[in-house]
N, C-alpha and C positions, 0 to 999 in steps of 0.2 A: 500540416497547413503549409499554404504558403501565403508567401508578403513579404511587403518591405523589398530590402535588399539583403534578407540573410539568404547566405550560403545554402545548395541543396533546393533550391525552390524555395525557401522559405518552408523547409517541414521543421515545423515545430509542433513536436509529439507531446501532450499534456499527460498528467498520469490522472488514472482512473481509480488511484487508488486501493485498487483491485487485485493481489497479488505482485505487483509493482516490488514486491522487495519489503524484508520483514518479516518479523513477528507478525501473524494474525492477531489481529483485535476480536473477541468475540461478537461482536456488535448485540448484545446483549448485556448493556451495563443497568440495568435497572436495579436489578436486586442489590449485585454491589456499591453500585453507585450511589444509593440511599444508605445502604450500610458507611460505606465512606464517610458521608455527608453526616450520620450520628456520632461516629468516630472519632471525626474533626473537630466536633463541637466539644465533645467531652473532652480532648485532648487540651481547647485552647481553656475551657474551665479550668481541667485541672491544673493546668501551668500558671492562671494569675492566683488561683485558693492558696497555694503555700504563700505567694510573695505578702499574700492580704492580709494573711493571716499571722503571718509571722508580725508585721506593722504590728497586726492588734495587740497581739501580746509583748512586744515591745511599750506600747504606749501604756498597755495596761498597768507592767511593771514600772513605770514609771509616776502612773498617775493614779493608780486603785491601792487603796489599802494592803498594807501588809499580810493582814491572815486572807487575801483573796483568794481562790484556787481556779479562776477562770483563764488563766494564764494557761496556767498546764492543760487542762483541755484544749484550748485553740492548739498549745503549740503539738500536743497530740493528733489533733485534727490535721495541723498542716504537714508534720510526718507521714500520717497516712495516705494524704493527697502526692506527697513526693513519690510514697512506695508505690501508687500508682503507677503515675508516669514513670519511673522506670522499669515498670512491668508490662508495659505498653511498650515501650522504645525497645525494651528485649524482642518481644513478639514481633514486631516487625521490621526490626533488623534478621532475627532468623528465615522468618518471609521473605526479607531482599536477599539474605543471601542463600537459598534454598540452592542445594549441590542435585546438580542432573543425574538421572539414573545412572545405573551402571553400564547400560547397553546405547548412551550418547554420548561416551567420554570423548571428546578432544581427539584422542589419540587412536580410537577406534572409527569413527565417522568420519576421519581423514581416510582411512584404508580402507572402507569397504563398509557396510552396516551389520552389525554385530552378530543379529540372529536370522536376517532377512534369508530367506532359504534354506536351513538348516534341515539337515532332514529329522525325522519325527518330533520338529517342535509343534508342541502344542500352547494355541494359544489363550489367552482369557478368555471363557465366552464359548470355548469349546468341550469345557467340562461338563460333568455332570448333566441329570435331564431334566423333566418340569417341562416350563415355559420358559426356563432360560433367562428370566429376571435377574436376578441376582447375578449371575454370571457376567449378563449385558455389562450392567452397571461396572462390574471389575473389568472387563475390559476394552467401557468408556474410558474410567480412571487410565488403564495401563494405557490407554493412545493417547486420550490429550496430551498427558505429561512428553513424552515422546515425539508425536509428531510437532509442539511448542514448540521443542527443544530444533527438532529438522528441518522446520521453514526459517528458522535464522539463519542455520547452517546453508542453506543454501545460497546464498548471497555473500558468502565466506569462501574467499578462492578456495582456500586448503583441503575447508570440510564441506565442499559445493560437490564433486562429486558422490563420495559417503550417502549425503542426505539424498541424492538422486535415485541414484539403488534404494534404499530402505521404503521412498516414495514407492520407487516400481513395485518393489518385494508389496508393500502392504496398503494400496488406496483400495484394490477390491474390498478386501475387508474393512475398512474404514465406511467406506461409501455404505457397503452391507449394513453396521453401526446407527451409520446414519438412517437407512430406511424403516430400524427397527422404532427408532424412536426413543426418546426419555420420559419415565412418569414423574420423575422429582423434579422442580428450578435447577437444582446442580447436575443433575447430569444433562443436562437440556442445556446449559451454558458451557459443557465440556463437548457437547457436540457440537452446539457450535465452534468452538477453537479447532475440534479436529477438523469440521469445514473449512473453515478458513486456510487453515494449514493445506489441507490436500487442494483448495484451489489455487492457492499461492502458486504452489506447484504444476497443477497444470496447464495456468495460465501461462508460466516462462516455458512452457513443453506447446504451448499453440493448442492444444487437444482441445479445441473446443464441443466437440460429440462426446466426449464423457465430462465435459464441464458442466454441458446439458443433465447430461446422468445424474451429474453431484445434486444437480439442482432439483430432478427430481423425486432423486433419494431424501430432501430433506422436505419435502412437502409431503412424499406416504412417509415419513416416521413423524409428521406432525398430527395427519389422522390418526394413524393408530394409536399416538399417544391421546387424542380426544377420547379417542373409542374405550382404550382403556382404562380411562379414571371414569368413564364413565357408565363401564358395564356392566357394573357391579348394581345402577340406580334404576330406580320406575321414572318418568313423567317428567313431576315441577323438581325434584332432589338432580335431574341424568341435565334438564337445562341449566341449572343453578351450579353443575359442578363446569359445565362447560363454560358456561360464561368465567367462572371465577380462573380457569385456565387459557380464558380468549387472547388476552394480552401477550403472551410469553410465545404462543405457539403462532400469533400475530405477526410475532417480529419474525421468526424461524423463517414465515413465509416469506418475508420481506428478503431477507437474506437469499432465501433460493430463488426467488425474480429478479434482485439485483445480480446474482452469476448468472441464470439464464441472460440478462440482459446484456452482459460481458461477454458471454457467446457467440450471439445474434451482432455484437457490434464486431466481432474480431472478425465474424465471416461477413462482413459485408451486407448486413442488412438494418442499417439505423432502425428502420420505419418499425419492425417487429423489436428492435429493442427498445423501443421508445411505449410498445404495449406494453409491454411487460412494464416497465419502470410506473405506468399509468398507473396499471394494476392493482399499488402496491395502496395498503391501508393508511390510513391517518393514525401513527403512533407518539406515543409519549416516550421513545427512545431517542436520546440524543444522538448515539453511537448511529442507529438504522436511518435516522433523518440527517442525520450528515451525511454518509455515503449514501443516499440518495440523492440526493442533493448535485453532488460532486458527480456522480454518473451522469445527471440531468444534462449539467455543464458540461463536460466532457464529450456529449451526444451534441450538441449547443459547435461547443467548438469546432468536432468536426465536421457539422456542416458545414462551418463557416470556412474551412478549410477545403473538402470539396468542392466548395462553387467559384471558391480561388482560382485552383488548380483546373476545373475542367469550362470554368466560364457560365456555368448556366444558374449563379445564384446574381443576382442583382447588386447593387450596393446596397439598398432598401432592405433587402430579403438579408445579408450580409450583418450591417448594422444592429437590424433586430433579435438575428440568432447571438451576436453579441451580447448585444443587452438582457438578452434570457440568459446567459452564460453567467451574466456580475450577478443577475438577482439570484440565480443559484446558488454562487459560492456567496453571495454575502446572508443567504438561509444557512450554510452550511457553517460559516463561522460562526453563524449563532447560536447552531444547538449542538457544535460536536463539543464533547466533555474533553475537560484539557489532560483528559488523562491518556486520553486514543492520541499518543501522540506519532506516530505512523500515518494516519490518516489524515495528521494534522502537515504534513509532510507534503502528502496528495494536494490539500487544499490548498498550500502556499505554491506549489507549483504550479497549479491552473492559474492562482493570479495571476505568476508570472508572466504565463503562456499571454491569459486575455488581456493584460499592460501593452505586449510587445503587440496584440491586435492592434491594438487604442492607438500605437504610434506612442508609447511612454516608456521608453527602452530602461530609463533613470528608474522606475518604481519596478521597471519589471528584474532589474538587476537586483532591488533590496530582498524583494521576494526570492530569489533561487539564492543568495546570500544566505539568507535566512534558513534557506530549507536547505541548503548543504550543512552548514553548522549545526541542525538538530540533528542531520542524517549521523552524519558524524558519531553524536554522543549517541545515538543508538547503534552504532557500529552497522548502518543500514546502508551496505554498500552498492545496491543496485539503484536505493534513491539517491544516495551522493552524486553516483556518477549519472545520471537525470539531470541533478540540477547542477550540475559543472558543465557539462555538454549544453543546458539551455544558457547558464552561465556565457557562454560563449558566446550565443547568438546575443545575444544585450548585447556583450563587448563589440559585435560586432557592428549592431547598427549605431552604435555611440561612439566607432570610429578607429576604435583599436584595434587592429585587422590580425597583427601578429601575437596579440595575446591570447586573445580566440582562438587563434588557430593554436595556441597550446592548450588553450583548455577544452577544445577537441579532444586534440593527440591522448589529455591526459586520463580522461571521458574514454576514450576508445580503449587505454590500456586497464580500465577499470572493467567495463562491461566485458572486457576481453579473458580478464581475470576468473569472472562470473559466470561466462558463459551464457552471456546475454548477448544472442545476436540479433535483436530490432533494435537496442541500442546501438550494436556494433555499427548497424549498417545506415544507423542515421550519422552517427559520424564522420564516417568514411565519406558518405555523399556530400556531408558539409565541407570536408576539406579537399574532397574532387571538385565544387565548384568554387571555392577559395584559389583555387590553380588557375582556374578557367577567367579569374577574375582579375590576378595580383601573382603573376608567374613565383617571385622572390620568394613567396609565401611558403615554396617548396621547403628552405632551411628549418621551419616552424614545423612541418609534420614529416618531415622523417631525417634521417641520422647522416644520407648521403654527402659527401663535399662537394665542392666544386660552385663553379657560377649556375644560377638555374635559366635557362633560356628557355624561350617559350613554349619551343617544340619537345625539348626535355617536361616542361609544366603540365603540354599536355599531354603527352605520353605517361607523366605517375596518375595525369587528374582522370584517362580513360581507366588504369590500374584499380584504381579505388572507387568507381563507379562501377566497373564491371563486380569487383566483388560485391561493392553492396548491392546488386542486383540479384548474385547468387547466393545473398543470406536471408533476401525475402521470398523465401518456396513456400510458407505457408500466409504470406500476404496473397489477398482476393484480386483477379488481374487489375480491377480498377482501381485500385487504393491510389492516395495521392504520393505518396513515394514510392512506387513502384514507377506512376506516372511519369513524376520526376525524374527519376532516374536516368528514363531511356531518352527522354526529352533530354538533357544534359550529355548521355552520352553519346545519342546520335551529334549532337555539336561538337562535342571534341572529337569527334572523327572526322565533323565536315574540317575541323581550324588543322586538322594532321593531311588531311589529305591536298589541303591548299596551299599547304607549308607556311602558311604565318600564322604569328602566334595569337593567342588568347586575348592577349590586354587589348585590341582595338575591337573585341566581341563581348565587351565587359557588359555591356547595359543587356545583349543577348544572355547571360550568364544569369543574370540577377533579373528577371521578370518583375513587373510591379503588379 
């Protein structure tokens, strides 16, 4: 996105919260979320009961008659509540410390997939006969757990290659499982985890055709699940069964439309992406609604970006787009459950991008700092790099150009470590444009010693911009990033041919 005096023509890329890093959330939190709320209330009651009962026992011992047996009853009840609390705590600790499957151990993931490509391998779901429902359930459990861990490894430098190999070997099988659907609520939740994991890998690979195939498989699975649940019923009973299953199936269809909208957006079809998002039915799912609103906000921010770069959007239209993006992000903040931390990172980043667009770099820096801290807690290196990169843009707007360049260099190293070409290309363009504005920033962007003359800075800027263009092979020809990169490349070439330094062309290097 263009704007202000940000290097790289102000290419400020928001986070769509869809495969931008980190393990995926299922997007279907209603069942588990309701159970969590009930469990939380029970824990609160049990936590206060022992204290209240023990206080009553002490008061009874002091004030009641000597032969009273009430104190013994109260003490026993307090002990029972304490035992229940201990049991809940142990169960929670076991669930938090669940171990990875043996074939997703870090040592094996770093060296490659433990099972992918082995000859004669028998996959769950391939054994036995009949309609395959039991074996499909086993396969869904098998892949859901492994896909979740491998999706997290996609943003870990040491494990990335092994995770990518695993997804390359198993993605078709998981898409096939999604097309079959799940009859039970637990299976649908696991399928949503599988879909999110495959989606995160496909987005990183920019495989938009496979993203659309994934969305089609999710919708096909929903249709099959509905037909399977109503297959043995007639008339009113079948309609009742379908209505009872309608909400979770509608949520899965919503996830499929968000996935398809992301593919269309990556291909440059913003209007068709809007049509997909507009077709999503209303839902009570906070996670799904939050992702939908975040996706709308990304489209509106991209609309402002395109309009600023190609000059086809009036100032009034740009303000309308930013106001709509702000409204969508507010709705996302209200609807997202607190447990969906990865989605919160994306919303935080987009709030920071919006603040940059509105000319509030101080508030933007606050959002990026919060997103960076949260990403580090979750070990989400992709989101961390994104937050560091955009934090550099905020620092540039605030006037600390040297610190901004150091942040871009740190983000560049993070993106390079996890193999994320899109982020690396943006950081290279930021650095190249910064050199066109202020030549002595070369000391912050490279390890080369010596004075940084204007000609030397222009040559390094051209090198960075050329590399940025080379990494954008998957972007549409008219994307704002490519337009800005070619615009600044032409400027760097003119500066070198003219034999004059970039310092006198700072205004041209940072279009308003």
